[in-house]
C-alpha positions as CSV (number, residue, x, y, z in Angstrom):
1,M,38.0,-0.2,17.2
2,K,41.0,1.8,16.3
3,D,42.5,1.2,12.9
4,V,46.0,-0.2,13.3
5,N,48.8,0.3,10.3
6,V,51.3,-2.4,9.7
7,I,54.0,-3.0,7.0
8,L,52.4,-4.9,4.2
9,I,54.2,-6.5,1.3
10,N,53.8,-5.3,-2.4
11,L,52.9,-8.8,-3.6
12,D,52.7,-7.9,-7.3
13,F,56.2,-6.4,-7.4
14,L,57.7,-9.2,-5.5
15,Q,56.3,-12.1,-7.3
16,A,57.5,-10.2,-10.7
17,Y,60.7,-9.9,-9.1
18,L,61.0,-13.5,-7.9
19,K,59.9,-14.8,-11.4
20,D,62.5,-12.4,-13.2
21,K,65.3,-13.6,-11.1
22,D,64.0,-17.4,-11.3
23,I,63.9,-17.6,-7.6
24,S,61.6,-20.1,-5.9
25,Q,59.8,-19.6,-2.8
26,S,62.0,-22.0,-1.1
27,Q,65.2,-20.3,-2.4
28,F,63.6,-17.0,-1.2
29,A,62.9,-18.2,2.1
30,D,66.5,-19.5,2.7
31,A,68.0,-16.2,1.4
32,V,65.7,-14.3,3.8
33,G,66.2,-16.6,6.7
34,V,62.7,-17.7,7.4
35,K,60.6,-21.0,6.8
36,Q,59.3,-21.5,3.3
37,T,55.8,-21.8,4.9
38,T,56.3,-18.3,6.3
39,V,57.0,-17.1,2.7
40,N,54.0,-18.8,1.4
41,R,51.6,-17.6,4.0
42,V,52.9,-13.8,3.6
43,M,52.6,-14.3,-0.3
44,N,49.2,-15.7,0.1
45,G,48.0,-12.9,2.2
46,K,47.6,-15.0,5.4
47,R,50.1,-13.3,7.4
48,N,51.9,-9.9,7.4
49,P,55.5,-9.8,7.0
50,G,57.5,-9.6,10.3
51,G,60.6,-7.9,11.3
52,K,62.7,-10.9,10.6
53,F,61.2,-11.3,7.1
54,I,61.5,-7.4,6.3
55,A,65.1,-7.2,7.6
56,G,66.0,-10.5,5.7
57,V,64.6,-9.1,2.2
58,L,66.6,-5.8,2.6
59,K,69.8,-7.6,3.9
60,S,69.7,-10.4,1.2
61,F,68.5,-8.4,-1.9
62,N,70.6,-5.3,-2.1
63,D,68.8,-4.3,-5.3
64,L,65.5,-4.1,-3.6
65,S,64.4,-1.0,-1.4
66,F,62.0,-1.0,1.3
67,D,59.6,1.4,-0.7
68,E,59.7,-1.2,-3.7
69,V,58.7,-4.3,-1.6
70,F,56.7,-2.9,1.4
71,Y,54.2,-0.5,2.2
72,Y,51.9,0.8,5.1
73,G,48.4,-0.3,5.4
74,E,45.8,-1.8,7.8
75,A,46.5,-4.8,9.4
76,L,45.0,-8.2,8.1
77,S,41.6,-9.0,9.9
78,T,41.9,-11.9,12.4
79,E,38.1,-12.7,12.3
Protein backbone atom coordinates (compact mmCIF):
# COMPACT_ATOMS: atom_id res chain seq x y z
CA MET A 1 0.00 0.00 0.00
CA LYS A 2 1.27 3.48 -0.85
CA ASP A 3 2.28 5.81 2.00
CA VAL A 4 0.11 8.91 2.25
CA ASN A 5 1.56 12.16 3.59
CA VAL A 6 -0.83 14.41 5.47
CA ILE A 7 -0.60 17.53 7.59
CA LEU A 8 0.02 16.68 11.24
CA ILE A 9 0.21 18.84 14.36
CA ASN A 10 3.34 19.75 16.30
CA LEU A 11 1.70 18.71 19.55
CA ASP A 12 4.49 19.65 21.95
CA PHE A 13 4.70 23.15 20.50
CA LEU A 14 0.93 23.74 20.55
CA GLN A 15 0.52 22.41 24.10
CA ALA A 16 3.32 24.69 25.32
CA TYR A 17 1.79 27.65 23.44
CA LEU A 18 -1.65 27.09 24.97
CA LYS A 19 -0.17 26.69 28.45
CA ASP A 20 1.97 29.82 28.05
CA LYS A 21 -1.04 31.85 26.88
CA ASP A 22 -3.33 30.25 29.51
CA ILE A 23 -5.78 29.07 26.84
CA SER A 24 -7.96 26.03 27.58
CA GLN A 25 -8.88 23.48 24.94
CA SER A 26 -12.44 24.81 25.04
CA GLN A 27 -11.30 28.40 24.49
CA PHE A 28 -8.98 27.23 21.73
CA ALA A 29 -11.82 25.34 20.03
CA ASP A 30 -14.06 28.42 20.14
CA ALA A 31 -11.32 30.60 18.63
CA VAL A 32 -10.51 28.07 15.90
CA GLY A 33 -14.18 27.42 15.09
CA VAL A 34 -14.34 23.71 15.79
CA LYS A 35 -15.89 21.60 18.53
CA GLN A 36 -13.95 20.97 21.71
CA THR A 37 -14.13 17.23 20.99
CA THR A 38 -12.31 17.83 17.70
CA VAL A 39 -9.52 19.68 19.50
CA ASN A 40 -9.33 16.90 22.08
CA ARG A 41 -9.07 14.19 19.41
CA VAL A 42 -6.39 16.11 17.49
CA MET A 43 -4.43 16.82 20.67
CA ASN A 44 -4.63 13.15 21.71
CA GLY A 45 -3.46 11.87 18.31
CA LYS A 46 -6.78 10.23 17.49
CA ARG A 47 -7.47 12.50 14.53
CA ASN A 48 -5.44 14.47 12.02
CA PRO A 49 -6.14 18.20 11.83
CA GLY A 50 -8.54 19.00 9.00
CA GLY A 51 -8.69 22.04 6.78
CA LYS A 52 -11.11 23.94 9.05
CA PHE A 53 -8.86 23.29 12.05
CA ILE A 54 -5.70 24.39 10.24
CA ALA A 55 -7.31 27.50 8.74
CA GLY A 56 -8.87 28.41 12.08
CA VAL A 57 -5.54 28.19 13.89
CA LEU A 58 -3.74 30.34 11.34
CA LYS A 59 -6.57 32.90 11.12
CA SER A 60 -7.24 33.21 14.86
CA PHE A 61 -3.65 33.13 16.11
CA ASN A 62 -1.67 35.60 14.00
CA ASP A 63 1.48 35.03 16.04
CA LEU A 64 1.65 31.38 14.91
CA SER A 65 3.03 30.22 11.58
CA PHE A 66 2.09 27.07 9.69
CA ASP A 67 5.62 25.68 10.10
CA GLU A 68 5.53 26.13 13.89
CA VAL A 69 2.25 24.31 14.42
CA PHE A 70 2.05 21.79 11.56
CA TYR A 71 4.26 19.45 9.57
CA TYR A 72 3.90 16.80 6.87
CA GLY A 73 4.02 13.16 7.86
CA GLU A 74 2.39 9.77 7.37
CA ALA A 75 -1.35 9.46 7.94
CA LEU A 76 -2.61 8.01 11.20
CA SER A 77 -3.34 4.31 10.98
CA THR A 78 -7.00 3.38 10.61
CA GLU A 79 -6.45 -0.19 11.79
